[in-house]
LUMDREN-615044 format. One line per field, with one value per residue (C-alpha): residue number from 1; residue in one letter; y, z, x. Coordinates in steps of 0.2 Angstrom, whole numbers. Each point is the difference from the previous one (the first is absolute). Layout:
seq	[NUM_...]
type	[A_...]
y	[Y_...]
z	[Z_...]
x	[X_...]
END
This chain:
seq	[1_2_3_4_5_6_7_8_9_10_11_12_13_14_15_16_17_18_19_20_21_22_23_24_25_26_27_28_29_30_31_32_33_34_35_36_37_38_39_40_41_42_43_44_45_46_47_48_49_50_51_52_53_54_55_56_57_58_59_60_61_62_63_64_65_66_67_68_69_70_71_72_73_74_75_76_77_78_79_80_81_82_83_84_85_86_87_88_89_90_91_92_93_94_95_96_97_98_99_100_101_102_103_104_105_106_107_108_109_110_111_112_113_114_115_116_117_118_119_120_121_122_123_124_125_126_127_128_129_130_131_132_133_134_135_136_137_138_139_140_141_142_143_144_145_146_147_148_149_150_151_152_153_154_155_156_157_158_159_160_161_162_163_164_165_166_167_168_169_170_171_172_173_174_175_176_177_178_179_180_181_182_183_184_185_186_187_188_189_190_191_192_193_194_195_196_197_198_199_200_201_202_203_204_205_206_207_208_209_210_211_212_213_214_215_216_217_218_219_220_221_222_223_224_225_226_227_228_229_230_231_232_233_234_235_236_237_238_239_240_241_242_243_244_245_246_247_248_249_250_251_252_253_254_255_256_257_258_259_260_261_262_263_264_265_266_267_268_269_270_271_272_273_274_275_276_277_278_279_280_281_282_283_284_285_286_287_288_289_290_291_292_293_294_295_296_297_298_299_300_301_302_303_304_305_306_307_308_309_310_311_312_313_314_315_316_317_318_319_320_321_322_323_324_325_326_327_328_329_330_331_332_333_334_335_336_337_338_339_340_341_342_343_344_345_346_347_348_349_350]
type	[M_T_K_D_S_T_I_I_V_T_G_A_Y_G_F_I_G_S_C_L_V_S_Y_L_N_Q_Q_G_F_E_N_L_I_L_V_D_E_F_D_D_D_E_K_E_L_N_L_L_H_K_K_Y_V_V_R_V_E_R_E_N_L_F_D_W_L_L_K_E_K_P_A_V_K_F_V_F_H_L_G_A_R_T_D_T_T_E_F_D_Y_S_V_H_Q_K_L_N_V_E_Y_S_Q_E_M_W_K_Y_C_T_I_N_K_I_P_L_V_Y_A_S_S_A_A_T_Y_G_E_G_E_F_G_Y_D_D_S_H_D_V_V_E_Q_L_Q_P_L_N_P_Y_G_I_S_K_N_E_F_D_K_W_A_L_H_Q_I_E_T_P_P_F_W_A_G_L_K_F_F_N_V_Y_G_P_N_E_Y_H_K_A_R_M_A_S_V_I_F_H_S_F_N_Q_I_K_Q_N_G_K_V_K_L_F_R_S_H_K_E_G_Y_E_D_G_E_Q_L_R_D_F_V_Y_V_K_D_V_V_S_V_C_Y_W_L_M_E_T_V_S_S_E_L_S_I_V_S_K_K_T_P_Q_S_N_D_S_L_T_T_H_H_S_P_L_T_P_G_L_Y_N_L_G_T_G_T_A_R_S_F_I_D_L_V_K_S_T_F_A_G_L_D_L_Q_H_N_I_E_F_I_D_M_P_K_D_I_R_D_K_Y_Q_Y_F_T_E_A_K_M_E_K_L_V_N_A_G_Y_P_H_E_F_Y_S_L_E_K_G_V_D_D_Y_V_R_N_Y_L_N_K_N_L_F_Y]
y	[238_-6_-3_-19_-2_-13_6_-10_7_-10_4_3_-6_12_19_9_-14_0_19_-1_-13_12_15_-11_-5_19_3_-14_-14_-16_-14_-2_-15_1_-9_-2_-13_0_-8_14_3_18_5_-5_17_8_-8_1_7_1_-7_-12_-16_-12_-2_-10_-6_7_-16_-6_15_-4_-18_8_13_-14_-10_14_12_15_15_11_18_7_-7_9_-11_7_-17_-1_-5_17_-4_10_-10_-16_-3_-17_6_-16_4_17_-8_-12_12_17_-5_-17_2_17_-6_-13_14_10_-15_-3_19_0_-16_6_18_7_16_-2_11_-7_5_5_9_15_-13_-2_17_-6_14_12_2_1_11_-5_3_-13_1_-17_6_-3_-17_-10_10_0_-9_-5_-2_-17_-15_7_15_-11_-11_15_7_-16_-1_18_-4_-16_10_13_-13_-9_2_-9_10_3_13_12_-2_10_-4_12_4_2_11_0_-5_2_-1_-11_-19_-2_-7_-17_6_-1_6_5_12_19_11_8_-16_-4_18_0_-16_7_16_-10_-12_12_18_1_-6_-8_5_-7_11_4_-10_10_16_15_-6_5_-13_-1_10_-15_5_-10_2_-5_-3_-4_-16_10_8_-16_-9_16_-1_-18_3_15_-11_-13_12_10_-15_-9_16_2_-18_2_15_-10_-15_11_10_-15_-16_-10_5_-9_12_6_18_-1_3_15_17_2_9_-16_-12_-18_0_4_14_7_0_12_18_8_8_-8_2_-4_-14_14_9_-17_-3_18_-2_-16_8_15_-13_-5_18_-2_8_-10_-10_-8_-11_-6_-18_-9_-8_-19_-6_-12_15_13_-2_-3_16_13_18_9_-4_13_-5_10_0_10_-16_-5_18_3_-16_9_-5_14_-1_8_-11_0_11_-10_10_-3_-19_-4_10_-10_-16_3_8_-11_-17_-3_9_-9_-17_1_-7_8]
z	[470_10_-9_4_-8_-13_-18_-16_-16_-16_-16_11_-13_-13_-3_11_13_3_1_14_9_0_6_14_5_0_12_12_-6_-2_5_-18_-9_-18_-13_-19_-12_5_-16_-9_4_-8_13_15_0_3_18_3_17_4_17_2_10_-14_-18_-5_-18_-7_-3_18_9_6_6_9_8_6_7_8_5_1_9_-16_3_-18_-18_-15_-15_-14_-9_-17_-18_-7_-18_-10_-16_8_-9_8_12_10_7_6_7_10_7_0_5_8_10_6_5_11_8_3_9_11_5_3_11_10_1_-9_-10_-18_-13_-18_-17_-12_-16_-11_-14_6_-7_-18_-13_14_-8_18_7_13_15_14_4_3_-11_-16_4_-8_-16_-3_-16_2_-16_5_10_14_2_-1_14_11_-3_3_17_4_-4_10_15_-1_1_15_16_11_-1_9_13_-13_-18_-14_-18_-7_-18_-5_-15_-9_13_-3_11_6_1_-17_-8_-2_-9_-18_-12_14_8_0_-15_11_3_-19_-4_11_-8_-17_4_7_-16_-14_7_-5_5_-11_4_-7_-14_4_-9_6_-6_11_7_-7_0_18_7_7_18_16_18_5_19_9_9_16_0_-2_15_10_-3_5_16_4_-2_11_14_-1_-1_15_10_-4_3_17_4_-6_11_15_-2_-4_7_-6_-18_-14_-1_-17_-7_-7_17_3_-8_-8_-16_-5_-5_-8_-19_-16_-1_-15_2_-12_1_-7_-15_-17_-9_-17_-5_-7_17_7_-12_1_19_-2_-11_13_14_-11_-3_-19_-14_-5_-17_-4_-15_-3_-5_-3_14_0_-8_14_12_-12_3_19_4_12_-7_16_18_14_18_9_17_11_9_7_4_8_10_8_-10_5_-12_-17_-14_-10_-16_-15_-2_19_0_-17_6_16_-9_-14_11_16_-7_-19_-2_15_-3_17_8_13]
x	[-600_15_17_-1_-17_-1_-4_-3_7_-5_9_15_13_-6_1_-12_-1_19_0_-14_11_14_-11_-7_18_4_-14_6_-12_10_-13_-5_-7_5_-11_4_7_18_7_8_19_-1_-13_11_9_-17_1_18_3_-19_-5_-15_-4_-5_-4_-15_-3_-16_-9_4_-6_-17_5_15_-11_-12_15_11_-14_11_-8_-1_-5_0_0_7_-6_11_3_-9_3_4_4_-12_6_-6_-16_-5_-13_0_17_-6_-16_10_13_-9_-17_-1_16_-6_-16_9_10_-16_-8_15_1_-19_0_16_-5_15_0_4_8_1_6_-13_4_-3_-2_-17_-5_3_-1_-6_-17_-8_15_13_-11_2_-18_-8_-15_9_9_-13_0_19_7_18_10_9_-2_11_-11_-16_6_5_-17_-9_8_-5_-18_0_8_-13_-14_6_-10_13_16_17_-1_8_4_6_3_14_-2_18_3_17_12_19_15_14_-1_-8_16_-8_-16_6_-13_-12_13_-3_4_13_9_0_4_15_7_-3_9_15_0_-4_-1_-18_-17_-14_-18_-16_-8_-18_-13_-14_-8_3_17_16_15_6_-14_-9_-4_1_0_18_2_16_1_6_-17_-9_9_-3_-18_-1_9_-11_-15_7_4_-16_-11_9_-2_-18_-5_9_-11_-16_5_2_-16_-11_8_-15_1_8_15_-5_3_-18_-7_12_-2_17_4_10_-14_2_0_9_13_10_18_8_6_-15_9_2_17_6_12_11_1_4_15_6_1_10_12_1_4_15_5_-3_-10_-15_0_-16_-5_-18_-5_-16_-9_-1_-16_-4_-2_-6_-19_2_11_-5_4_-5_-1_-1_-5_-13_9_-13_-6_17_4_-17_3_15_16_11_15_4_4_16_-1_5_16_5_-5_9_15_1_-2_12_14_-1_-5_1_16_8_-9_-7_-16_-12]
END
């Protein structure tokens, strides 16, 4: 992939998307098409000093592509309705399923590799585990409309005969890090903890409402956004390199990785750290990043999310590792420390 290659990033105005834009800039990629709803002044800071060629409103994208016909080399489809407290499924169906299907079709027709955001919310209560094997996707029972929509698209993708030359659905676990200032209720516990410490000197955590879990001992796989964008970039570079090899070896082929014996194959991939940690550990790390002793108070969980709450998530990461991803993930302590000291405490963006 040459540095002047054109890359589409959807969801570029938001948390993970804007961090990916920054990371691509750091690697020398500036010929970026940014896609989102650019109607929130608070998100403008996410793109401050970022380099790109054009912004395209989400609803206008496919008409714009048809008219402009840019020579796109890769698509990162990270845009979605991510609010787990939005219970109107039609919203998720339109944005997370139907729009993603349009993106898939565009990439298929134009032979463009596609990486899209799936979610660990697809796993529901984890009754079938957290294995990114395709064998369990049809059985998964997500707990909210957001998770349902993500799983519906995963299922749809796995049934397609006509596909992009490479595709990967990344099942993001609990992502945290800079550029989530705008997310309000949906921001990470670290973000909320930092603000509570600054305001009150203590952090409120949800009590457990499930037998077998002590207060604050709910377990999640927390992954730093710097690891997330590193994986995205590695996929792009690896896929671009291998597709180039396939094309040179078999000039009459359809330039698909499915015809090449690579450890990196199209499909769904977990993206967590592989280690579940407690919310108490998370909050203690936040206090440590401020060089303070921890002070935690427990409160009841809101009733509207109480029966739809995941008490345990832990990504099985063997699939991505076996595909060749070479880097170690940030530990919870190191990731939170970097986030608190270098971003939250300085009110800086990535």
